[in-house]
N, C-alpha and C positions, 0 to 999 in steps of 0.2 A: 783533214783528220782531227787537227786540233779544235776545229769549230764542231765538228760532230761530236767529240769527247765532251765539250763543254755543254752543248745542248743535252746530252744524256744526262750528266751531272745535275744540270738545272732541273731536268724533269724529276729525276730521283729525289731532289731536294723539295720540290713542289708536292709530290706524293707523300713525302714524311710529313711535311707541315700540315697538309690534308688530314693525314692519319691523326696527328696531334690534335687537330682542330676537332674531328670527329669525337675524339675521347673527351675532349673539353665539354662538348655538348651532350654526351651520352649520360647514362645513369651511373652515378659514382659507385665504386665498390662498397660494399657493406663493411663498416670498421669492425675487425674483429676483436673478440675478448683478448686483451694482452696488450692494449695500447697505453695501459697506464692510467687512463681516465675512466671515471665512473659514468657509465652510459645507462641508459634505460633497461631495466631489468637485472642489472649487476650489483652485487652486494660489496665487491672489491674488485680490484684489478691490479695484478702484480704486488707491488708493497703498498699501494694505495687502499687502505682500509677504510676510508671515508671516516676516520676518527674512532672507529670501533676497537674497543679493547675487551679482554676477558672480563673486566671489571664492569663496563659499560653494558655488557650483554648478560650480566647477572651470573656469570659462570666462575666466580672467584678470581684467582690470580693467574699469571702465565702470560703464554703469547699466542695470538691468533695468526692464522696464515691464510692464503688464498689458493683455491685449487684451479684448474684449467678452464672451468666452466665459469670461473669469476664469482664463485660463491664461497662465503667465509668458512673456513675449517677450524673447528674449536677444540681439536684433539689435544692441543697443548695447554688447555686451561685445566685448572685443578680447584674444585670447591664449587660453591653455589648450588641452586637447585635447578636451574634451566639445563636441561639435557639428561634428566633422569626419567623421561617418559611420563613423568606425573605432572598433572596441572596444578602447580602450587599458587598460592595468593599472589596476585599481580601478573600471571601468566595467562595468555590466550590459548596456548597450545603448548606441546613439549615433544619435541622429536616427531615421531609418527602418530602420537596422540593428538587428534585434532577434535576430540570430543564431538564426533559425529558431523562436524561441519564440512561442507564441500562447496564447491564453486557455485553450485545452485543456491544455496543457503546464503551466499554472500551477494545473490542478485545478478550472477552471471549465468550465460546459458550452457557452459561447459568449461572443460580444461581441467588442470590439476592444481589443487590447492596444497600449499607447502606450509610448513612451519619454518619461520626465519630463525636465524642462530640467536636471536634476542627473545624467543619463544612468543613472538607476535605472529598473527596470521599474515602469510605472504600470498597476495592474489596475482602477482605477476604471471603466473601460468594459466590464469582463467582468461576466458574469452566470452564476447557476445558475438556469435557467428550467424545469429538467426536473421539479422537484416540482410535482405537480398534474396532470400529463399522463396518469395512469392507467397508466403502465408503470413497471416497476422498472428504476432506473437506479443506476449505481455510487453508494454513499454513502447510499442510502435503505434503511430498514427496511420502509416501506409506501409505497402511492401510491393514494389512493382517488379520484384525480380531482379533487380540490379542495384548498384551502389554509386550510380550516377547523379550528379547534382544538376539542378537546371531542368529536369523533366517532370517537376511538380512533387516528387518524393525524393528526398535528398539522401545522401550516403548514411545517414543516422536513421532512416524511416520515419523521418517527419515531414509533414505536409509543407511545402514552401509557400510564401506570400503569394497571393495572386492565383492559386490554384485550388482545384476541388479533386479529391481522389475518393475513389469507391471501389469495394470488391476486394477479392484476393485471388490471382495477383492484382494489385491496385491498378485501376485505369484513371489517370489523372487528366484533367481538362483545364487548360488555362482560362481563368475567367475575368482576371484584371485586363482590361482593355476592350471589353465588349460593350461598355457603356452603361451596363446595368449593375446594380448594386447587389452583389452577391454575398454569401455569408463570409465573414471575416473581413469584409471590405468596408471602409469607411466613405469611399468615393469611388468614381470610375470615370477617368477622362474630364469632360466637362459637367458630368453629373455629380454634383457635391451634396445631394440629397437634402438640399435647401440650407446647408451649414455655411456660416460667414464667420469672419473673425470675431465678430461681437458674440454669435453665439457659442463659440468655443472659448469665451471669457477674456479675449483681448479688447483693447479700445478700438481700434480700427485697422485698416488695412484690407489687401485681397488675399483671400484663402485659396490655395491651389490644390490638386490632387497629384500625389508622387507616382512614380512608375510602378510602385508596389500596391496602389490603390489605397493609401493612407493620406490623412489630410498633411498639406505641407503649409506650415504656418511661419515659415522664415520671413515673410513680408508683412506679417501682422505686427501691429505695434502694441507694447504693453505687455506685462508679465502675466501669463496664464496663472489663475488661481487654482490651487488644489482644492478639488470638490467640485469640479464642473462636469465629472464623469467621463473625461477623455484623458487617456495617458499621453502626457506631452512632456518635453523637455528631458529632464533628469528623474521624472516620476516613474515608479515602478508599478504603480496602479492608481486607480482613482474612484473612490466609492466601490460601486459593485463591479466595476470594470478592472479585472485583475490581469489584463494584458494578455490572456491565455495561460497564465501560469497556475500551476496546482501544488499542493504539498510535494506530490511525487516528482513533478518537474524539478522542484527545487532541491531534491535530494531526501526528502523524508519518504517513509513507507506508506503513510497514511494521514488522514485526518482533514481538517478544514482550514483552507486558507482565507484569509480575509485582508483588508486594506486598512492601514493605520490612518490616523487624522492628517499626518504628515505625507501621505501618498507613498509610503513604502510598505512592503509585503509584511503582514503580521502572521509569524509562524507559530504563535503561543498554542494553537490547537492542533498543530502538526504532530506527528509521532512516528517514533522508531518501532517497529514490531520486533521485539527480542524475546519476549516470554515464549518459550517452546522451543528455542534454538539449542537448548542443552548446554548452554553457558550461563552462569550467574552473572547477569549484567547489573549496572548501576540501578539501584531501587528495588532490586529483587532479593528475596530471602533465600531462594532456592529455584531450580529449574528442572523439571522431570524428577530423574532419580538423584541429582546433584542436590546435597542439602547443605553444601558448605561445611562450617563447623558446628551446625545446629543439631542439637539433641533434645529429647523431652526434658531432660534436666535443665539445660540452659535455657529452656522456654517457660521454666518455674513449674515443673512437675517432677518433684523429688523422687516419686515412685517409679519414673523411668515409663517405658513403653515404646511404642513406635512411631517416630515422627515422620510425617509425609510432607508432600508439596501440593498445594492446591492448583488449578488450572490458571489462577492468577499469578503464579510465581510468590506465593506467600506460604508460610509454614501452615501445616494441617496438623493440629494437636488433638484431634478426636480420638486417638488411639493411645494418647499419653495418659498416665496414671498419677494422681496426687496421694501422697502418703496418708492424707487425712480421710481419704475415702473409706468407709467401714467404721469411723468412730461414732456412727449415730447422729452425727450434727451435719447440717447442710453447710458447708464452707464454699467460699468463692469458687466459682466454676463448676459446681455441683448442682445437678437438677434435685437430687434426692440423696439419701444415705440409709441403706438398710431398709428398715420398715418406716423410716421417716420419709413421706411423700410430700411434705409441707402443704398438706391439705388438698393436693391435687388428685383428681380422679379421671377416668377414662371419659367421662361427659364434659368434664372441663377442658379436655384437649379435643373436643369435637366428635366424640364417638357417641353412639346411643347408650352404651353400657359395657360391661366386662370388668376385669380386674387388672388394675395397673400395678405395675411391679418396679423394683429398681435392680438394674445390673450391677455387674462387679466394678464398672467405671463410674458408678453413682451419676448414671444418665437413666432417664425414664425407659422402661421396657413396655412397649405397647403391644407386645404380641397377644396378650390376654384380653385386649380391648375388642369390642364387637360394634359393628355398624349396622344399623337398619334404617339407612337413609331413604327417605321418600321422595322419589323424583316427581316434580310437578307442584311442590309446596312453595314455590319461589324462594326456597333457602337453599344456597350451595352447601351441602354436606359432605361428609367424608366420601371419597369415591366418585364424586361428581365434578364435571368440569363446569357445568354451568345449570341453572334451574330457572326458565322463564315462565313459571307457573302453569305449565300444561305438559303433556306427553304427546304432543304432536311433532311429527317429523316434518323436515321441510322448511322450517323456519329458523334455521341456523343452530338450534339447540334441539337433538334428536330425542326421540321417546325415552332413551336411558340416561338423558341428562349428560350427553358428550356432545362437543362441537361437531356440527357438520361441514362438509366441503360446500362452501357457498359460492366458489369461483374455480376456475381451473386454469392450469398453465397453458399459454399460447406456445412457448419455445422452452427448450431447456438451455442454460448457459453452463459451461464448465468453470471450475475454479481456475483462477489466474488466467483468464482470457477477457477479450474485448469483442463487443458487437458494435459495429460502427457503419456509418452511412445509411441506416435505414430511415427513409422518409416516413413520417407518420402522418396519417390522414384520418380524418373523424371517422369515415366509414370503415376503416380498417380495424378498429378496436371491437371488443366484445361489447354487449350492452353493458351499462353501468350497474355493476351488482356489488361493487366493493367500496363501502364507505369507512374509512380508516379512523372510526370514532375512538378506538382504544389507544391510539397514538397521538393524535392531534385534534385540537378543538377547531383549527382552521381545516376541515376536511375538504379535499377537492370533491367536486361533483360530476367531473368529466368522465369520458371512457378511458380505459386503461389497457397497457399491454402487461402481461404477466409472464415471468421467467421463473423456473424452477431449478434448483440446484441441491446436490447432496455435498455437504462439507467433507473436505478429505483430510481435515485435521481439527484439533481443539484449540482454541485461542481467539485471538482477535481477527476479524475479517473486515473488509472494507468494501464499499460500493460506491462508484463514482458516476454521477449522471451529467454528462456534458451535453448541454442543450444549446443549439446553434439558432441565433437570432436570423429571421429570414429578411430583416429589413424594414419591414413596414407593419408586421403583426407581432405584438410583444408576446412570442411565445413562452409558456411558463409551464413546466412539469414539475411534479413532486414524485418522491420515491418512498416506498413503504416496504418494510422487512416483516414477513410473516413467518413463524416458526411452528413446524409440526403439522400444519394443515393450511388450506387455503380458505381462511375464515378471518373477516375483518377483526374479531375479538382475539386473535392469535397474533396481533401486530406487537412486536418487540421494539421497533425504533422506526424512525422516519427522518427525512428531509424535506422541507417545504419552503426553501429559500426561493426568492425569485432568480430564475435562470439556473445556474449548475448547482447541484446538490452532492455532498459527501456525507456518508454515514458509516460510522464504525460501530461494530456490534460483537458480541460474543457468540462462537459457533461451537457446536460439538461434533465430533467426527463421526460420520454415518447418519446425522440427522438431516432431515429434508426442509429446506428454507424456500420461500418464495418472494420474489422481488417484484413489487407492483409499481409500474411506471404509470403515474395518474396525470392526465392533462387537467390542468386547472381551467376549466371551460370558460370562455368568454363570449360566447354566442355566435362564433362563426368557425369555420374549419381551419386548423393550423396547417401550415405547409412547411415546417422547418426540418431540420435534421436532429438527431440526437445519437449519442454513443454511450454504452454502458460497459463499465470495467468493474470486473469481480475479482478481488484478491483474497485468498483463503490462506490461513496458517499451514 
């Protein structure tokens, strides 16, 4: 009986130890709010306020406390402006007043935006949950319907080294290891593409190919010089080789990334798109209906009036009034004053005749001017977009001297979306009918793809054209932006760099624009890939 009892006790002890071992290897319990430590998403925990006081939060004096959800409670503070539900100078928000900002305006896909106890925007409740839904969303290079790494499309929906992904849901194929030089690969196995340590800027030694199909120069001898076009060692970029980086991937909203002479990224042309977000940011006079402390009087118009805000977030003083208007003298900022037109006439303003007047704000009143412009006289007159010296339609300028549609859109692209993975072939394009002479003196002459879109907002838009090199043909695409119609004379901006292009341009809500992707024809069919990303305000 004693032996049996001992065996039972031993078995129970082993079961207990096994249970403890299972716990040790299992998923640990989530640490709850209340452990006295500031964890992710917490403003405070118990009496741990993270150094926050009423004074540091801009709420005067008093005592802060912490609630059960680990958020700061400022009911014990008195004074200060933070907490009055009015966004005062130095505050990004106040209470429930977020000035129209949401998780979407902060570049998240959803969630709840809050205003912190310090009247700063709190994005801890926002999320990016579109990755893994099988659809291509802004900021994603791929989406295969899961959040697994190692299948070509990683948990952040970025294409992994040595893979090629296409479509939605993305189908990813492992290219590294097939012995062929595929896009994004420097080499593949024994196929080094003719590269040697010397061609990569070293003195001597054998170059190899890594498991991710990039050059392995660990056995090369001599320091690689910055400027050889290959990103090596501690270099972020080298010449036109940006290492796959863009302004967007580095945390900016848009712009053109380049490489400095020391092989570090030059972000001087990258930009944050803030105008139009309903918040007066650094460098802005105003934003939408928010004018800050500005008035017509503060802007130098003692007569008052109505101050406005332009689409570029600078003050619009066109409706402001100067007290000197009406004294018969043309003072600074005035076109005219009463009957004093400073010798100007309707004809001088481009009309054929009529009576010019001066309005109550001392600006020209052209309502009495008349135009009898003659289409076809080779002069662009009032009411004409163009005048090519004839009244023949079909030559770009129609019989009424307005621009004609000389091209048409192949596809429609929506704002804040990307089109990727599309192979471009010479025979796939339309006939070459679009020469962008109004934008660039280096006009491409190859065939083109044309996309149309209607802007959903007013402000700064951006287009990124990401061109993939096919390894043996130096593919080069240019991108042009047309406004109002598909006609080369309506070109408003362009990008014609070798390789990728980034173009920033102003758009107006409801206006139609055309994006022309032009192949810089080299005499043989291209066979690379490109992706196009459109961001609208």
